[in-house]
LOTOR-408306 format. One record per residue (C-alpha): x, y, z. Coordinates in steps of 0.05 Angstrom, whole numbers, plus 5000, padded with zeros to 4 digits. Layout:
XYZ/...
END
This chain:
621289838405/613889858419/610490488396/606790878450/599390988443/596091668445/600291958388/594092228353/586792368368/583692408299/585392178229/582492518168/582592158101/582792458031/575692218016/572792618073/572392058124/574592188196/576691648244/577191738319/583791368322/591191398339/596891328290/601790818317/607090928264/608391288198/614291048157/615890768088/609791088056/604890728102/601090888166/599090408221/592490658251/589090388313/581890498336/577390148385/572490098327/576789658282/583389508316/589789608274/589389808201/595089958152/593690488099/597990798044/600291478068/597291808007/590391648035/591492098095/589492838094/590693038166/592692768234/590493148297/594593028360/590993478410/583893318433/582994078439/585494198368/580994578321/581694288251/578594928224/585295258235/589494708203/588494748128/595194848092/597994208061/604793948084/604594378146/605594228220/601194618267/603994708337/599794828399/603895458411/607795808357/606995908283/605595328234/611795038202/611694798129/615294148115/614493428092/613192928147/618892438152/616491968206/611891908267/613691418322/614691348397/610791988411/615192408365/614192708296/619592948248/618993398188/623793628134/623194388137/626794978105/630794988171/632794258164/630093648200/625893848260/623393368315/617393508359/613993138415/606792998393/604393308459/606793978431/603393888363/596294068345/595893728277/599593558213/596193668146/598493228089/593893458032/587093738017/580793318018/576493137959/570693627958/565093227928/560192847971/561292097962/556091697922/555291207979/552091248048/555491718098/555091498171/556992008225/558191748296/557292088362/564892108373/565792498308/567991918264/565291898192/564891248152/563091158079/559690528053/552990178043/549090098107/543689648136/539989628202/538088978237/536888778309/538189468337/544989538303/547789898242/552589538196/557089928149/560189538091/566789928089/571689848030/577789858077/575089608143/570289078119/563688978157/563289468216/557389358263/555489918310/550190008364/544990518343/546690928406/553591068375/550691348310/549192088301/546492048230/546391658165/545592008099/543791538042/545791807975/540291847923/539292257859/534092657898/539292957946/544293517930/549193757982/550694497976/558094347974/556693997908/552194547881/554095087832/555595707874/553496287831/556296827876/557896997948/558597707972/561197478040/560796798074/564496198047/561995508034/566695038070/566594298062/570993698049/575693977998/576294517946/571494617888/568195217855/572795657897/570795287960/576195228014/576694618059/575094738131/573194178178/567894218232/571694328297/565794058337/565893408296/558293448291/557893538215/561593308154/561293988121/559194688139/556395308105/559295878145/555996558135/557997208168/553797838167/552498208125/552397828059/548897358012/550896687981/547196447920/546795757888/543995507823/539194917831/539494367778/533494277733/531693637769/530394047833/527594677802/520394447810/520294437885/524894177940/526694268013/532994558046/535394188107/541094328154/543194408227/542995148243/547195458298/550996108314/558396158300/563096088359/564396738397/558697098361/557897808385/551198018356/544297798333/543397638259/537397558213/537596968165/533297028102/532396458051/529796617982/528196247918/528896767863/525697397893/520997017939/522497008014/521096298039/523996308109/526896778160/530196668227/533497098281/539596778312/542697028377/549696848402/546496378454/541196078408/540395328412/541794898351/535794828305/534194288253/532494708192/527394428144/524894948094/520194798036/522795117971/517995317915/519595217842/525695617821/532795567797/536396027845/537195927921/539796517961/541696528035/542297228063/544997448130/543998138160/545198468227/539098448272/539699058316/546299368335/551999078292/556998658330/563098298303/563797738292/556597548276/554396958235/551596258230/553595558212/549395088171/551594378185/551093878128/546494328085/542893958029/536994037983/532293447973/527493407914/520193427931/516292797914/512192867851/
END
């Protein structure tokens, strides 16, 4: 029987990629995925990290492996048995349970690899993320993808391209010395880092800080002679108070910002002097309100040219 479309809205892969796509079928250890970007593609099931079925789903809340997240009701642990014809079945402690995909928020297979890939990372306006070498010609971007082959995109569909070089260090790959509050969240789990996806699909990884607290990173020797911190800065959702953001290298204050709950997004670009320790501090600005905090989208440090 033909499999109905619309059975999923987003597919997350174990390498940190996200595809705006639908899963036509999951059976026999394989998944058939369809997207307007590349048509049908068959992948081994062990490549999938998560499938979101609701366009309103917040992947930040779906993190536990081998767990089905319903739109209403508690998550249910269990191994996915199959997905077809708009229904999903899991083997749970209560036995085999069937659900209509319209009642399911997401299913998480496994955690995502934490480290930033050593290839170009292309983020699209629709939230998709593709890994692979890129080139621009005649107003279009071409991604040489290991699974999808050559994917050509209009530049209007591209949000950003990050080309990996030895001069760039994503904070999710950095050595987190300590964190008194606030958790670095990115594509996976490393150095005590928990995976949380960006529910807005605007970033590959997030540094989420809540007031009050400080998160400190050790900078590698290659970047200890001067660099710049870059990120997309915005308040957390449902923030209830103003916060002061202070960035330090060692004991030197190098940048400060006040972020209100309704503050617009800001492209942060902060020059960092020589030093081996980067600290990001968040304090209440005025009357404390909970929750209060900020998100740094795709935060990275780039080495200053010599």
